[in-house]
C-alpha positions as CSV (number, residue, x, y, z in Angstrom):
1,M,105.9,104.1,117.1
2,S,104.0,106.9,115.4
3,S,104.4,110.7,117.5
4,P,103.1,113.5,116.0
5,A,106.6,115.2,116.3
6,L,107.2,112.1,113.7
7,E,103.9,112.2,111.8
8,T,104.6,116.5,111.6
9,Y,108.1,116.4,110.6
10,L,107.2,113.2,108.4
11,A,104.7,115.2,106.4
12,K,107.1,118.4,106.2
13,L,109.5,116.3,104.6
14,Y,106.7,115.3,101.7
15,M,106.0,119.2,101.1
16,D,109.4,121.2,101.4
17,D,111.9,120.1,98.7
18,A,115.1,122.2,100.6
19,L,114.4,120.5,104.1
20,R,113.8,116.5,101.9
21,A,117.7,117.8,101.0
22,A,119.0,118.8,103.6
23,F,117.9,115.2,105.0
24,L,118.2,112.8,102.9
25,L,122.5,114.3,103.3
26,D,122.4,113.1,106.6
27,P,119.2,111.1,108.0
28,R,119.5,110.0,111.6
29,A,120.5,113.6,112.5
30,H,118.6,116.0,110.7
31,A,115.9,114.4,113.3
32,L,117.7,114.2,116.1
33,Q,118.0,118.2,114.9
34,H,113.8,118.4,114.1
35,G,113.0,116.8,118.0
36,L,112.4,113.2,117.4
37,S,113.3,110.4,120.0
38,P,116.4,108.9,118.7
39,E,114.5,105.7,117.9
40,E,112.6,107.7,116.0
41,A,115.9,108.9,113.8
42,E,116.8,105.5,113.6
43,A,113.9,104.5,111.9
44,M,114.4,107.3,109.8
45,A,117.0,106.4,108.5
46,A,116.4,103.1,107.7
47,M,113.5,105.0,105.5
48,D,113.5,104.2,101.2
49,R,114.8,106.9,100.6
50,V,113.2,105.9,96.7
51,G,109.6,105.7,98.0
52,L,110.3,109.7,100.0
53,Q,111.2,111.1,96.9
54,M,108.2,109.3,95.3
55,A,105.7,109.7,98.2
56,A,107.1,114.1,98.0
57,A,106.3,113.8,94.2
58,S,103.2,112.8,93.9
59,Y,102.4,114.9,96.8
60,R,103.3,117.9,94.7
61,A,101.0,117.0,91.0
62,K,98.2,116.7,93.2
63,R,98.5,119.7,95.1
64,S,99.5,120.9,91.0
65,A,96.6,119.8,90.1
66,H,94.3,121.5,92.3
67,G,96.2,124.6,91.6
68,S,93.0,126.3,90.3
69,K,91.2,126.2,93.9
70,A,91.1,128.4,96.1
71,R,93.5,127.2,98.8
72,P,93.8,127.0,102.2
73,A,95.3,130.7,104.0
74,Q,97.9,128.0,105.7
75,P,99.1,124.3,105.0
76,W,96.7,121.8,105.9
77,W,99.8,120.1,108.3
78,R,100.0,123.4,110.2
79,R,95.9,123.3,110.4
80,L,96.5,119.7,111.9
81,L,98.8,120.2,114.7
82,Q,96.2,123.6,115.0
83,A,93.8,121.5,116.0
84,W,95.8,118.7,117.9
85,R,96.7,122.1,120.4
């Protein structure tokens, strides 16, 4: 049950604090608004919210640790989406 839409949405949740905060208020409705299927939205609503926050913090720390290095013009998930098209 891993569609490109689900994977993209999850990557955005890891990277975007505002999006993640909105998701945590009403996970199922937010997932449906972002194009996930009802089954995917249910799975997202049942996910470990503490784990989501911890993973996002971990990715943020990794990004800041590499802050002195040159960054690509686009986030990795956007480049990945372009490669799939």
